[in-house]
Structures are given as structure tokens and as C-alpha cells.
All heavy atoms as atom14 arrays in JSON, in Angstrom:
{
  "sequence": "MKTIKSEQGSATAEYAIATMAAVGFAGLLVVIMRSDEVKKLLYDLVMKALTLGSQ",
  "atom14_mask": [
    [1, 1, 1, 1, 1, 1, 1, 1, 0, 0, 0, 0, 0, 0],
    [1, 1, 1, 1, 1, 1, 1, 1, 1, 0, 0, 0, 0, 0],
    [1, 1, 1, 1, 1, 1, 1, 0, 0, 0, 0, 0, 0, 0],
    [1, 1, 1, 1, 1, 1, 1, 1, 0, 0, 0, 0, 0, 0],
    [1, 1, 1, 1, 1, 1, 1, 1, 1, 0, 0, 0, 0, 0],
    [1, 1, 1, 1, 1, 1, 0, 0, 0, 0, 0, 0, 0, 0],
    [1, 1, 1, 1, 1, 1, 1, 1, 1, 0, 0, 0, 0, 0],
    [1, 1, 1, 1, 1, 1, 1, 1, 1, 0, 0, 0, 0, 0],
    [1, 1, 1, 1, 0, 0, 0, 0, 0, 0, 0, 0, 0, 0],
    [1, 1, 1, 1, 1, 1, 0, 0, 0, 0, 0, 0, 0, 0],
    [1, 1, 1, 1, 1, 0, 0, 0, 0, 0, 0, 0, 0, 0],
    [1, 1, 1, 1, 1, 1, 1, 0, 0, 0, 0, 0, 0, 0],
    [1, 1, 1, 1, 1, 0, 0, 0, 0, 0, 0, 0, 0, 0],
    [1, 1, 1, 1, 1, 1, 1, 1, 1, 0, 0, 0, 0, 0],
    [1, 1, 1, 1, 1, 1, 1, 1, 1, 1, 1, 1, 0, 0],
    [1, 1, 1, 1, 1, 0, 0, 0, 0, 0, 0, 0, 0, 0],
    [1, 1, 1, 1, 1, 1, 1, 1, 0, 0, 0, 0, 0, 0],
    [1, 1, 1, 1, 1, 0, 0, 0, 0, 0, 0, 0, 0, 0],
    [1, 1, 1, 1, 1, 1, 1, 0, 0, 0, 0, 0, 0, 0],
    [1, 1, 1, 1, 1, 1, 1, 1, 0, 0, 0, 0, 0, 0],
    [1, 1, 1, 1, 1, 0, 0, 0, 0, 0, 0, 0, 0, 0],
    [1, 1, 1, 1, 1, 0, 0, 0, 0, 0, 0, 0, 0, 0],
    [1, 1, 1, 1, 1, 1, 1, 0, 0, 0, 0, 0, 0, 0],
    [1, 1, 1, 1, 0, 0, 0, 0, 0, 0, 0, 0, 0, 0],
    [1, 1, 1, 1, 1, 1, 1, 1, 1, 1, 1, 0, 0, 0],
    [1, 1, 1, 1, 1, 0, 0, 0, 0, 0, 0, 0, 0, 0],
    [1, 1, 1, 1, 0, 0, 0, 0, 0, 0, 0, 0, 0, 0],
    [1, 1, 1, 1, 1, 1, 1, 1, 0, 0, 0, 0, 0, 0],
    [1, 1, 1, 1, 1, 1, 1, 1, 0, 0, 0, 0, 0, 0],
    [1, 1, 1, 1, 1, 1, 1, 0, 0, 0, 0, 0, 0, 0],
    [1, 1, 1, 1, 1, 1, 1, 0, 0, 0, 0, 0, 0, 0],
    [1, 1, 1, 1, 1, 1, 1, 1, 0, 0, 0, 0, 0, 0],
    [1, 1, 1, 1, 1, 1, 1, 1, 0, 0, 0, 0, 0, 0],
    [1, 1, 1, 1, 1, 1, 1, 1, 1, 1, 1, 0, 0, 0],
    [1, 1, 1, 1, 1, 1, 0, 0, 0, 0, 0, 0, 0, 0],
    [1, 1, 1, 1, 1, 1, 1, 1, 0, 0, 0, 0, 0, 0],
    [1, 1, 1, 1, 1, 1, 1, 1, 1, 0, 0, 0, 0, 0],
    [1, 1, 1, 1, 1, 1, 1, 0, 0, 0, 0, 0, 0, 0],
    [1, 1, 1, 1, 1, 1, 1, 1, 1, 0, 0, 0, 0, 0],
    [1, 1, 1, 1, 1, 1, 1, 1, 1, 0, 0, 0, 0, 0],
    [1, 1, 1, 1, 1, 1, 1, 1, 0, 0, 0, 0, 0, 0],
    [1, 1, 1, 1, 1, 1, 1, 1, 0, 0, 0, 0, 0, 0],
    [1, 1, 1, 1, 1, 1, 1, 1, 1, 1, 1, 1, 0, 0],
    [1, 1, 1, 1, 1, 1, 1, 1, 0, 0, 0, 0, 0, 0],
    [1, 1, 1, 1, 1, 1, 1, 1, 0, 0, 0, 0, 0, 0],
    [1, 1, 1, 1, 1, 1, 1, 0, 0, 0, 0, 0, 0, 0],
    [1, 1, 1, 1, 1, 1, 1, 1, 0, 0, 0, 0, 0, 0],
    [1, 1, 1, 1, 1, 1, 1, 1, 1, 0, 0, 0, 0, 0],
    [1, 1, 1, 1, 1, 0, 0, 0, 0, 0, 0, 0, 0, 0],
    [1, 1, 1, 1, 1, 1, 1, 1, 0, 0, 0, 0, 0, 0],
    [1, 1, 1, 1, 1, 1, 1, 0, 0, 0, 0, 0, 0, 0],
    [1, 1, 1, 1, 1, 1, 1, 1, 0, 0, 0, 0, 0, 0],
    [1, 1, 1, 1, 0, 0, 0, 0, 0, 0, 0, 0, 0, 0],
    [1, 1, 1, 1, 1, 1, 0, 0, 0, 0, 0, 0, 0, 0],
    [1, 1, 1, 1, 1, 1, 1, 1, 1, 0, 0, 0, 0, 0]
  ],
  "atom14_positions": [
    [[131.85, -158.34, -1.66], [131.67, -159.25, -0.52], [131.53, -158.4, 0.77], [132.33, -157.5, 1.02], [132.91, -160.17, -0.44], [132.84, -161.16, 0.61], [134.23, -162.28, 0.46], [133.6, -163.58, 1.4], [0.0, 0.0, 0.0], [0.0, 0.0, 0.0], [0.0, 0.0, 0.0], [0.0, 0.0, 0.0], [0.0, 0.0, 0.0], [0.0, 0.0, 0.0]],
    [[130.52, -158.69, 1.56], [130.29, -157.98, 2.79], [131.11, -158.57, 3.92], [131.3, -159.75, 4.03], [128.81, -158.08, 3.21], [127.9, -157.25, 2.43], [126.5, -157.35, 3.06], [125.54, -156.49, 2.34], [124.18, -156.6, 2.9], [0.0, 0.0, 0.0], [0.0, 0.0, 0.0], [0.0, 0.0, 0.0], [0.0, 0.0, 0.0], [0.0, 0.0, 0.0]],
    [[131.59, -157.7, 4.75], [132.26, -158.15, 5.97], [131.33, -157.89, 7.13], [130.84, -156.79, 7.32], [133.56, -157.39, 6.24], [133.81, -156.47, 5.23], [134.72, -158.28, 6.42], [0.0, 0.0, 0.0], [0.0, 0.0, 0.0], [0.0, 0.0, 0.0], [0.0, 0.0, 0.0], [0.0, 0.0, 0.0], [0.0, 0.0, 0.0], [0.0, 0.0, 0.0]],
    [[131.1, -158.9, 7.92], [130.23, -158.76, 9.08], [131.1, -158.66, 10.31], [131.9, -159.54, 10.57], [129.22, -159.94, 9.17], [128.38, -160.01, 7.9], [128.42, -159.81, 10.41], [127.49, -161.24, 7.86], [0.0, 0.0, 0.0], [0.0, 0.0, 0.0], [0.0, 0.0, 0.0], [0.0, 0.0, 0.0], [0.0, 0.0, 0.0], [0.0, 0.0, 0.0]],
    [[130.93, -157.55, 11.03], [131.71, -157.36, 12.26], [131.04, -158.17, 13.37], [129.83, -158.18, 13.51], [131.76, -155.87, 12.65], [132.57, -155.06, 11.76], [132.7, -153.66, 12.3], [133.6, -152.82, 11.44], [133.78, -151.48, 11.95], [0.0, 0.0, 0.0], [0.0, 0.0, 0.0], [0.0, 0.0, 0.0], [0.0, 0.0, 0.0], [0.0, 0.0, 0.0]],
    [[131.85, -158.79, 14.14], [131.35, -159.55, 15.29], [131.03, -158.62, 16.41], [131.79, -157.75, 16.77], [132.37, -160.6, 15.73], [131.89, -161.23, 16.91], [0.0, 0.0, 0.0], [0.0, 0.0, 0.0], [0.0, 0.0, 0.0], [0.0, 0.0, 0.0], [0.0, 0.0, 0.0], [0.0, 0.0, 0.0], [0.0, 0.0, 0.0], [0.0, 0.0, 0.0]],
    [[129.84, -158.74, 16.98], [129.44, -157.91, 18.14], [129.54, -158.75, 19.4], [128.98, -158.35, 20.44], [127.99, -157.37, 17.92], [127.93, -156.37, 16.82], [126.58, -155.74, 16.7], [125.77, -155.89, 17.67], [126.32, -155.08, 15.7], [0.0, 0.0, 0.0], [0.0, 0.0, 0.0], [0.0, 0.0, 0.0], [0.0, 0.0, 0.0], [0.0, 0.0, 0.0]],
    [[130.21, -159.82, 19.32], [130.36, -160.66, 20.47], [131.15, -159.93, 21.56], [132.18, -159.31, 21.31], [131.13, -161.95, 20.12], [131.23, -162.94, 21.23], [131.92, -164.23, 20.79], [132.44, -164.3, 19.65], [131.92, -165.21, 21.63], [0.0, 0.0, 0.0], [0.0, 0.0, 0.0], [0.0, 0.0, 0.0], [0.0, 0.0, 0.0], [0.0, 0.0, 0.0]],
    [[130.59, -159.88, 22.76], [131.21, -159.2, 23.88], [130.83, -157.76, 24.04], [131.17, -157.08, 24.99], [0.0, 0.0, 0.0], [0.0, 0.0, 0.0], [0.0, 0.0, 0.0], [0.0, 0.0, 0.0], [0.0, 0.0, 0.0], [0.0, 0.0, 0.0], [0.0, 0.0, 0.0], [0.0, 0.0, 0.0], [0.0, 0.0, 0.0], [0.0, 0.0, 0.0]],
    [[130.01, -157.25, 23.1], [129.61, -155.82, 23.19], [128.69, -155.59, 24.4], [128.78, -154.54, 25.07], [128.98, -155.33, 21.92], [127.79, -156.04, 21.66], [0.0, 0.0, 0.0], [0.0, 0.0, 0.0], [0.0, 0.0, 0.0], [0.0, 0.0, 0.0], [0.0, 0.0, 0.0], [0.0, 0.0, 0.0], [0.0, 0.0, 0.0], [0.0, 0.0, 0.0]],
    [[127.81, -156.52, 24.67], [126.94, -156.38, 25.81], [127.73, -156.36, 27.11], [127.45, -155.58, 28.02], [125.88, -157.48, 25.85], [0.0, 0.0, 0.0], [0.0, 0.0, 0.0], [0.0, 0.0, 0.0], [0.0, 0.0, 0.0], [0.0, 0.0, 0.0], [0.0, 0.0, 0.0], [0.0, 0.0, 0.0], [0.0, 0.0, 0.0], [0.0, 0.0, 0.0]],
    [[128.69, -157.23, 27.16], [129.57, -157.27, 28.37], [130.3, -155.96, 28.54], [130.39, -155.44, 29.67], [130.56, -158.42, 28.23], [129.86, -159.62, 28.03], [131.44, -158.57, 29.47], [0.0, 0.0, 0.0], [0.0, 0.0, 0.0], [0.0, 0.0, 0.0], [0.0, 0.0, 0.0], [0.0, 0.0, 0.0], [0.0, 0.0, 0.0], [0.0, 0.0, 0.0]],
    [[130.8, -155.37, 27.48], [131.52, -154.11, 27.56], [130.57, -153.01, 28.02], [130.91, -152.15, 28.85], [132.1, -153.73, 26.21], [0.0, 0.0, 0.0], [0.0, 0.0, 0.0], [0.0, 0.0, 0.0], [0.0, 0.0, 0.0], [0.0, 0.0, 0.0], [0.0, 0.0, 0.0], [0.0, 0.0, 0.0], [0.0, 0.0, 0.0], [0.0, 0.0, 0.0]],
    [[129.31, -153.03, 27.52], [128.34, -152.03, 27.92], [128.03, -152.17, 29.41], [127.89, -151.17, 30.11], [127.06, -152.15, 27.1], [127.26, -151.72, 25.65], [126.09, -152.11, 24.75], [125.1, -152.64, 25.27], [126.21, -151.91, 23.55], [0.0, 0.0, 0.0], [0.0, 0.0, 0.0], [0.0, 0.0, 0.0], [0.0, 0.0, 0.0], [0.0, 0.0, 0.0]],
    [[127.86, -153.38, 29.9], [127.64, -153.6, 31.33], [128.84, -153.11, 32.16], [128.63, -152.55, 33.22], [127.37, -155.06, 31.61], [125.96, -155.54, 31.19], [125.83, -156.67, 30.42], [124.83, -154.85, 31.61], [124.59, -157.1, 30.01], [123.58, -155.25, 31.22], [123.46, -156.41, 30.42], [122.23, -156.81, 30.04], [0.0, 0.0, 0.0], [0.0, 0.0, 0.0]],
    [[130.0, -153.35, 31.64], [131.22, -152.91, 32.38], [131.27, -151.4, 32.47], [131.56, -150.84, 33.53], [132.45, -153.46, 31.71], [0.0, 0.0, 0.0], [0.0, 0.0, 0.0], [0.0, 0.0, 0.0], [0.0, 0.0, 0.0], [0.0, 0.0, 0.0], [0.0, 0.0, 0.0], [0.0, 0.0, 0.0], [0.0, 0.0, 0.0], [0.0, 0.0, 0.0]],
    [[130.94, -150.71, 31.4], [130.95, -149.25, 31.39], [129.87, -148.72, 32.35], [130.12, -147.81, 33.13], [130.75, -148.69, 29.95], [131.97, -149.01, 29.14], [130.44, -147.19, 29.98], [131.8, -148.77, 27.67], [0.0, 0.0, 0.0], [0.0, 0.0, 0.0], [0.0, 0.0, 0.0], [0.0, 0.0, 0.0], [0.0, 0.0, 0.0], [0.0, 0.0, 0.0]],
    [[128.68, -149.31, 32.3], [127.6, -148.87, 33.2], [127.96, -149.15, 34.65], [127.68, -148.32, 35.53], [126.29, -149.59, 32.86], [0.0, 0.0, 0.0], [0.0, 0.0, 0.0], [0.0, 0.0, 0.0], [0.0, 0.0, 0.0], [0.0, 0.0, 0.0], [0.0, 0.0, 0.0], [0.0, 0.0, 0.0], [0.0, 0.0, 0.0], [0.0, 0.0, 0.0]],
    [[128.62, -150.27, 34.93], [129.04, -150.56, 36.28], [130.07, -149.57, 36.78], [130.0, -149.09, 37.91], [129.59, -152.01, 36.35], [128.59, -152.9, 35.94], [130.02, -152.37, 37.75], [0.0, 0.0, 0.0], [0.0, 0.0, 0.0], [0.0, 0.0, 0.0], [0.0, 0.0, 0.0], [0.0, 0.0, 0.0], [0.0, 0.0, 0.0], [0.0, 0.0, 0.0]],
    [[131.04, -149.25, 35.93], [132.06, -148.25, 36.33], [131.44, -146.89, 36.56], [131.83, -146.19, 37.49], [133.14, -148.17, 35.22], [133.99, -149.44, 35.12], [134.73, -149.96, 36.68], [135.84, -148.59, 36.97], [0.0, 0.0, 0.0], [0.0, 0.0, 0.0], [0.0, 0.0, 0.0], [0.0, 0.0, 0.0], [0.0, 0.0, 0.0], [0.0, 0.0, 0.0]],
    [[130.45, -146.5, 35.77], [129.79, -145.23, 35.99], [129.06, -145.24, 37.32], [129.09, -144.26, 38.09], [128.81, -144.93, 34.84], [0.0, 0.0, 0.0], [0.0, 0.0, 0.0], [0.0, 0.0, 0.0], [0.0, 0.0, 0.0], [0.0, 0.0, 0.0], [0.0, 0.0, 0.0], [0.0, 0.0, 0.0], [0.0, 0.0, 0.0], [0.0, 0.0, 0.0]],
    [[128.41, -146.35, 37.64], [127.67, -146.47, 38.92], [128.64, -146.4, 40.1], [128.35, -145.77, 41.1], [126.88, -147.76, 38.97], [0.0, 0.0, 0.0], [0.0, 0.0, 0.0], [0.0, 0.0, 0.0], [0.0, 0.0, 0.0], [0.0, 0.0, 0.0], [0.0, 0.0, 0.0], [0.0, 0.0, 0.0], [0.0, 0.0, 0.0], [0.0, 0.0, 0.0]],
    [[129.77, -147.04, 39.97], [130.8, -147.02, 41.02], [131.32, -145.63, 41.23], [131.5, -145.13, 42.37], [131.94, -148.02, 40.7], [133.13, -147.8, 41.61], [131.44, -149.45, 40.84], [0.0, 0.0, 0.0], [0.0, 0.0, 0.0], [0.0, 0.0, 0.0], [0.0, 0.0, 0.0], [0.0, 0.0, 0.0], [0.0, 0.0, 0.0], [0.0, 0.0, 0.0]],
    [[131.57, -144.91, 40.16], [132.02, -143.54, 40.22], [131.01, -142.65, 40.9], [131.35, -141.81, 41.75], [0.0, 0.0, 0.0], [0.0, 0.0, 0.0], [0.0, 0.0, 0.0], [0.0, 0.0, 0.0], [0.0, 0.0, 0.0], [0.0, 0.0, 0.0], [0.0, 0.0, 0.0], [0.0, 0.0, 0.0], [0.0, 0.0, 0.0], [0.0, 0.0, 0.0]],
    [[129.73, -142.82, 40.55], [128.65, -142.05, 41.16], [128.56, -142.36, 42.66], [128.38, -141.45, 43.47], [127.34, -142.32, 40.43], [126.2, -141.44, 40.92], [126.19, -140.12, 40.71], [125.15, -142.05, 41.61], [125.14, -139.32, 41.14], [124.11, -141.25, 42.05], [124.1, -139.89, 41.82], [0.0, 0.0, 0.0], [0.0, 0.0, 0.0], [0.0, 0.0, 0.0]],
    [[128.66, -143.64, 42.99], [128.59, -144.04, 44.42], [129.77, -143.42, 45.18], [129.61, -142.94, 46.31], [128.61, -145.54, 44.53], [0.0, 0.0, 0.0], [0.0, 0.0, 0.0], [0.0, 0.0, 0.0], [0.0, 0.0, 0.0], [0.0, 0.0, 0.0], [0.0, 0.0, 0.0], [0.0, 0.0, 0.0], [0.0, 0.0, 0.0], [0.0, 0.0, 0.0]],
    [[130.95, -143.41, 44.61], [132.1, -142.78, 45.26], [131.88, -141.3, 45.47], [132.22, -140.78, 46.56], [0.0, 0.0, 0.0], [0.0, 0.0, 0.0], [0.0, 0.0, 0.0], [0.0, 0.0, 0.0], [0.0, 0.0, 0.0], [0.0, 0.0, 0.0], [0.0, 0.0, 0.0], [0.0, 0.0, 0.0], [0.0, 0.0, 0.0], [0.0, 0.0, 0.0]],
    [[131.27, -140.62, 44.51], [130.97, -139.18, 44.64], [129.96, -139.0, 45.76], [130.12, -138.05, 46.6], [130.42, -138.67, 43.33], [130.04, -137.18, 43.29], [131.26, -136.3, 43.55], [129.39, -136.85, 41.97], [0.0, 0.0, 0.0], [0.0, 0.0, 0.0], [0.0, 0.0, 0.0], [0.0, 0.0, 0.0], [0.0, 0.0, 0.0], [0.0, 0.0, 0.0]],
    [[128.93, -139.84, 45.86], [128.0, -139.73, 46.95], [128.6, -139.94, 48.31], [128.26, -139.27, 49.25], [126.84, -140.74, 46.72], [125.82, -140.39, 45.68], [124.79, -141.52, 45.53], [125.11, -139.1, 45.98], [0.0, 0.0, 0.0], [0.0, 0.0, 0.0], [0.0, 0.0, 0.0], [0.0, 0.0, 0.0], [0.0, 0.0, 0.0], [0.0, 0.0, 0.0]],
    [[129.54, -140.87, 48.42], [130.24, -141.1, 49.68], [130.99, -139.84, 50.09], [130.92, -139.43, 51.27], [131.18, -142.31, 49.58], [132.14, -142.36, 50.76], [130.37, -143.59, 49.46], [0.0, 0.0, 0.0], [0.0, 0.0, 0.0], [0.0, 0.0, 0.0], [0.0, 0.0, 0.0], [0.0, 0.0, 0.0], [0.0, 0.0, 0.0], [0.0, 0.0, 0.0]],
    [[131.66, -139.23, 49.14], [132.42, -137.98, 49.48], [131.44, -136.89, 49.92], [131.69, -136.21, 50.92], [133.23, -137.56, 48.25], [133.8, -136.14, 48.47], [134.36, -138.51, 47.96], [0.0, 0.0, 0.0], [0.0, 0.0, 0.0], [0.0, 0.0, 0.0], [0.0, 0.0, 0.0], [0.0, 0.0, 0.0], [0.0, 0.0, 0.0], [0.0, 0.0, 0.0]],
    [[130.35, -136.75, 49.21], [129.37, -135.74, 49.57], [128.73, -136.01, 50.95], [128.59, -135.11, 51.77], [128.28, -135.62, 48.49], [128.87, -135.05, 47.21], [127.11, -134.77, 48.97], [127.97, -135.08, 46.02], [0.0, 0.0, 0.0], [0.0, 0.0, 0.0], [0.0, 0.0, 0.0], [0.0, 0.0, 0.0], [0.0, 0.0, 0.0], [0.0, 0.0, 0.0]],
    [[128.41, -137.25, 51.21], [127.74, -137.62, 52.46], [128.65, -137.46, 53.67], [128.16, -137.36, 54.8], [127.23, -139.06, 52.4], [126.14, -139.29, 51.38], [124.69, -138.33, 51.68], [124.06, -139.15, 53.09], [0.0, 0.0, 0.0], [0.0, 0.0, 0.0], [0.0, 0.0, 0.0], [0.0, 0.0, 0.0], [0.0, 0.0, 0.0], [0.0, 0.0, 0.0]],
    [[129.95, -137.44, 53.46], [130.82, -137.26, 54.59], [130.95, -135.84, 55.06], [131.51, -135.58, 56.14], [132.23, -137.81, 54.25], [132.25, -139.3, 54.18], [133.61, -139.83, 54.04], [133.6, -141.29, 54.08], [134.69, -142.03, 54.16], [135.87, -141.47, 54.17], [134.56, -143.37, 54.19], [0.0, 0.0, 0.0], [0.0, 0.0, 0.0], [0.0, 0.0, 0.0]],
    [[130.49, -134.89, 54.3], [130.59, -133.5, 54.68], [129.63, -133.2, 55.83], [128.52, -133.69, 55.87], [130.35, -132.56, 53.51], [128.98, -132.51, 53.2], [0.0, 0.0, 0.0], [0.0, 0.0, 0.0], [0.0, 0.0, 0.0], [0.0, 0.0, 0.0], [0.0, 0.0, 0.0], [0.0, 0.0, 0.0], [0.0, 0.0, 0.0], [0.0, 0.0, 0.0]],
    [[130.06, -132.36, 56.75], [129.28, -132.04, 57.91], [127.97, -131.31, 57.57], [126.93, -131.53, 58.18], [130.06, -131.2, 58.9], [131.21, -132.01, 59.53], [131.02, -133.26, 59.69], [132.2, -131.42, 59.94], [0.0, 0.0, 0.0], [0.0, 0.0, 0.0], [0.0, 0.0, 0.0], [0.0, 0.0, 0.0], [0.0, 0.0, 0.0], [0.0, 0.0, 0.0]],
    [[128.04, -130.46, 56.53], [126.85, -129.7, 56.16], [125.75, -130.65, 55.67], [124.57, -130.46, 55.99], [127.21, -128.67, 55.05], [128.13, -127.58, 55.48], [129.61, -128.0, 55.4], [129.88, -129.03, 54.71], [130.43, -127.32, 55.96], [0.0, 0.0, 0.0], [0.0, 0.0, 0.0], [0.0, 0.0, 0.0], [0.0, 0.0, 0.0], [0.0, 0.0, 0.0]],
    [[126.12, -131.6, 54.86], [125.15, -132.57, 54.32], [124.6, -133.44, 55.44], [123.39, -133.71, 55.46], [125.74, -133.43, 53.18], [124.79, -134.48, 52.72], [126.17, -132.52, 52.05], [0.0, 0.0, 0.0], [0.0, 0.0, 0.0], [0.0, 0.0, 0.0], [0.0, 0.0, 0.0], [0.0, 0.0, 0.0], [0.0, 0.0, 0.0], [0.0, 0.0, 0.0]],
    [[125.46, -133.88, 56.35], [124.97, -134.68, 57.46], [123.94, -133.93, 58.28], [122.91, -134.47, 58.65], [126.17, -135.09, 58.36], [127.01, -136.18, 57.82], [128.1, -136.53, 58.82], [129.09, -137.5, 58.26], [130.17, -137.76, 59.2], [0.0, 0.0, 0.0], [0.0, 0.0, 0.0], [0.0, 0.0, 0.0], [0.0, 0.0, 0.0], [0.0, 0.0, 0.0]],
    [[124.25, -132.66, 58.57], [123.3, -131.85, 59.37], [122.01, -131.64, 58.58], [120.92, -131.76, 59.17], [123.92, -130.5, 59.72], [122.99, -129.65, 60.54], [123.67, -128.43, 61.1], [122.79, -127.52, 61.92], [121.41, -127.83, 62.07], [0.0, 0.0, 0.0], [0.0, 0.0, 0.0], [0.0, 0.0, 0.0], [0.0, 0.0, 0.0], [0.0, 0.0, 0.0]],
    [[122.08, -131.36, 57.31], [120.9, -131.17, 56.5], [120.02, -132.4, 56.5], [118.8, -132.3, 56.7], [121.3, -130.79, 55.07], [120.16, -130.58, 54.07], [119.41, -129.3, 54.42], [120.69, -130.54, 52.67], [0.0, 0.0, 0.0], [0.0, 0.0, 0.0], [0.0, 0.0, 0.0], [0.0, 0.0, 0.0], [0.0, 0.0, 0.0], [0.0, 0.0, 0.0]],
    [[120.62, -133.57, 56.29], [119.84, -134.8, 56.29], [119.26, -135.15, 57.67], [118.13, -135.59, 57.8], [120.7, -135.95, 55.77], [121.02, -135.91, 54.3], [122.01, -137.04, 53.92], [119.79, -136.03, 53.45], [0.0, 0.0, 0.0], [0.0, 0.0, 0.0], [0.0, 0.0, 0.0], [0.0, 0.0, 0.0], [0.0, 0.0, 0.0], [0.0, 0.0, 0.0]],
    [[120.07, -134.88, 58.7], [119.58, -135.12, 60.07], [118.38, -134.27, 60.37], [117.35, -134.72, 60.88], [120.71, -134.85, 61.05], [120.29, -135.04, 62.48], [120.22, -136.28, 63.08], [119.96, -133.93, 63.27], [119.8, -136.45, 64.4], [119.56, -134.08, 64.6], [119.51, -135.32, 65.15], [119.08, -135.51, 66.45], [0.0, 0.0, 0.0], [0.0, 0.0, 0.0]],
    [[118.47, -132.99, 60.03], [117.36, -132.05, 60.26], [116.13, -132.47, 59.49], [115.02, -132.41, 60.0], [117.77, -130.62, 59.93], [118.78, -130.06, 60.88], [118.97, -130.6, 61.97], [119.43, -129.05, 60.54], [0.0, 0.0, 0.0], [0.0, 0.0, 0.0], [0.0, 0.0, 0.0], [0.0, 0.0, 0.0], [0.0, 0.0, 0.0], [0.0, 0.0, 0.0]],
    [[116.36, -132.92, 58.25], [115.2, -133.35, 57.41], [114.51, -134.55, 58.02], [113.27, -134.59, 58.08], [115.71, -133.68, 55.99], [114.68, -134.07, 54.97], [113.79, -132.88, 54.66], [115.37, -134.54, 53.71], [0.0, 0.0, 0.0], [0.0, 0.0, 0.0], [0.0, 0.0, 0.0], [0.0, 0.0, 0.0], [0.0, 0.0, 0.0], [0.0, 0.0, 0.0]],
    [[115.26, -135.55, 58.46], [114.71, -136.73, 59.08], [113.98, -136.39, 60.36], [112.88, -136.87, 60.62], [115.79, -137.83, 59.27], [115.28, -138.96, 60.12], [116.29, -138.34, 57.95], [0.0, 0.0, 0.0], [0.0, 0.0, 0.0], [0.0, 0.0, 0.0], [0.0, 0.0, 0.0], [0.0, 0.0, 0.0], [0.0, 0.0, 0.0], [0.0, 0.0, 0.0]],
    [[114.61, -135.57, 61.18], [113.99, -135.2, 62.45], [112.68, -134.43, 62.22], [111.69, -134.67, 62.93], [114.95, -134.37, 63.31], [116.12, -135.15, 63.84], [115.64, -136.65, 64.73], [114.9, -135.98, 66.17], [0.0, 0.0, 0.0], [0.0, 0.0, 0.0], [0.0, 0.0, 0.0], [0.0, 0.0, 0.0], [0.0, 0.0, 0.0], [0.0, 0.0, 0.0]],
    [[112.65, -133.55, 61.22], [111.44, -132.82, 60.95], [110.34, -133.77, 60.44], [109.2, -133.64, 60.82], [111.75, -131.76, 59.86], [110.57, -130.89, 59.55], [110.96, -129.81, 58.57], [109.79, -128.93, 58.26], [110.13, -127.88, 57.32], [0.0, 0.0, 0.0], [0.0, 0.0, 0.0], [0.0, 0.0, 0.0], [0.0, 0.0, 0.0], [0.0, 0.0, 0.0]],
    [[110.72, -134.76, 59.64], [109.75, -135.73, 59.13], [109.21, -136.6, 60.28], [108.03, -136.92, 60.34], [110.37, -136.58, 58.06], [0.0, 0.0, 0.0], [0.0, 0.0, 0.0], [0.0, 0.0, 0.0], [0.0, 0.0, 0.0], [0.0, 0.0, 0.0], [0.0, 0.0, 0.0], [0.0, 0.0, 0.0], [0.0, 0.0, 0.0], [0.0, 0.0, 0.0]],
    [[110.06, -136.98, 61.23], [109.63, -137.82, 62.31], [108.8, -137.11, 63.34], [107.94, -137.69, 63.96], [110.88, -138.46, 62.98], [111.63, -139.5, 62.18], [112.87, -139.95, 62.92], [110.75, -140.69, 61.82], [0.0, 0.0, 0.0], [0.0, 0.0, 0.0], [0.0, 0.0, 0.0], [0.0, 0.0, 0.0], [0.0, 0.0, 0.0], [0.0, 0.0, 0.0]],
    [[109.05, -135.81, 63.51], [108.28, -135.07, 64.53], [107.09, -134.34, 63.91], [106.33, -133.69, 64.67], [109.22, -134.01, 65.22], [109.73, -133.14, 64.17], [110.33, -134.68, 65.94], [0.0, 0.0, 0.0], [0.0, 0.0, 0.0], [0.0, 0.0, 0.0], [0.0, 0.0, 0.0], [0.0, 0.0, 0.0], [0.0, 0.0, 0.0], [0.0, 0.0, 0.0]],
    [[106.88, -134.49, 62.65], [105.77, -133.8, 61.99], [104.39, -134.26, 62.53], [103.54, -133.44, 62.75], [105.81, -134.06, 60.46], [104.82, -133.29, 59.62], [105.09, -131.79, 59.72], [104.92, -133.71, 58.19], [0.0, 0.0, 0.0], [0.0, 0.0, 0.0], [0.0, 0.0, 0.0], [0.0, 0.0, 0.0], [0.0, 0.0, 0.0], [0.0, 0.0, 0.0]],
    [[104.27, -135.55, 62.82], [103.03, -136.1, 63.29], [102.74, -135.83, 64.75], [101.62, -135.9, 65.22], [0.0, 0.0, 0.0], [0.0, 0.0, 0.0], [0.0, 0.0, 0.0], [0.0, 0.0, 0.0], [0.0, 0.0, 0.0], [0.0, 0.0, 0.0], [0.0, 0.0, 0.0], [0.0, 0.0, 0.0], [0.0, 0.0, 0.0], [0.0, 0.0, 0.0]],
    [[103.78, -135.5, 65.54], [103.61, -135.34, 66.97], [103.28, -133.9, 67.35], [103.14, -133.62, 68.52], [104.86, -135.79, 67.69], [105.97, -134.96, 67.35], [0.0, 0.0, 0.0], [0.0, 0.0, 0.0], [0.0, 0.0, 0.0], [0.0, 0.0, 0.0], [0.0, 0.0, 0.0], [0.0, 0.0, 0.0], [0.0, 0.0, 0.0], [0.0, 0.0, 0.0]],
    [[103.13, -133.0, 66.43], [102.86, -131.6, 66.73], [101.37, -131.36, 66.88], [100.52, -131.91, 66.28], [103.42, -130.68, 65.67], [104.92, -130.68, 65.68], [105.5, -129.73, 64.61], [104.74, -129.14, 63.82], [106.79, -129.6, 64.58], [0.0, 0.0, 0.0], [0.0, 0.0, 0.0], [0.0, 0.0, 0.0], [0.0, 0.0, 0.0], [0.0, 0.0, 0.0]]
  ]
}
């Protein structure tokens, strides 16, 4: 006699795991973005892109 395991709720669990991974990644990005070096690097990159056409 075969026993069939129920997969009910497995999709929900997978979504929960993916959501938690995304939240963890977002938290890591927040920590990185708060550093002064990264802020300066991004600021310089944006300013260079904006002034590229005016030269």
C-alpha cells in the first residue's frame, strides 16, 4: 500500500522562505548604503552621469 504525502502548504512555505531571504538581503543593502564610502561613490556616479551631457 502506497502512502501519499500531502504537499499542502508547501508553496506557502516556499514563499515564506523566499520572502525572508529578500528581507535579509534588503537589510544587508540598508547597512551597506548607510556607509559614507558607498554614499560618496553613488553620489559621484550620479553626478558624473548627470554632467556627462553638459561637457
